[in-house]
C-alpha angles and dihedrals in degrees: 000000000000090000090057090051092049091047092048090050092049092049090048091052093047093047100035094129088063093051091049094049091046092056093039089056090054092047095047092049090049088053092045091050092044092241110153115241119213101185139001129194111181096186139358138150106256140054115329099029090207140354147182118214112200142162120275109271122246094221138039092232091060092049091050091049094049096043096047099036095099092058094056097035098046092043092051094047091048092050091051092049091049092050091052093044097051091050093055125080109265108266143101096311093049090047091053090050091049090050092048092048093049095044092049094045091050089063097046097104118088114247127250087257089056089049091051091051091048091048091052092047092046092051093050096041109039095093092052099035121035088199086072089070087072089061095070097062090038090057089051091051092048091050090047091051089050091051092047091050085079087070094044097264090149091056091045089052091052092049091047090055090050093048091047092052092045091051094046095046103031102022093209134035124006099226126045112196 
C-alpha cells in the first residue's frame, strides 16, 4: 500500500498544474454562481491533492456547473496548450507546453467527491428539474473514469487530446525534427 501512496504523491508532484487548474475551475465557477466558498486548497501532498469547500448550491444548474467545470476548463486549456506547442519548433518551450497540457488534461475528470455531490443534488432535484436526470449517467461516467484511472485512463485521455490536436493541425506526425 505504501508504494501506491508514493506513486500517487509522485504523480501529484509531476502533474501539479493540473490539480491547481482543476481546483481553480471549481473556485471560479463558485464565484460565477455566487456560491460562497469556505476553504480552498489548490495543491497539497496528500489525499485529496486539492479541494474547494463551498456552500450547498441553491439550484441544480449551479451544482452541475461547479462539479463538471474541471472537465471543460482543463480540457480546453490542454487543447490550447497543445495547439501552441505543436506549432512551435520542437525544443524546451514546446516540451514545457506539452508537459503542462498533459498534466492539466490528466486532471480534467471530476473527482469521486464531485460525483457524490452531483449524485446528491440529482436525487434531490430530479422531480423539480428534468436537467437533473442527466446527473445520474454523468455520475456513472465520473465514477468509471475514477476507476479507470487505476489503469492510467487519465494519462490516455491526455495523450488522446494531444494526438487529436496533432492530427487536426499537422495531419501527420506529432514531432517534426
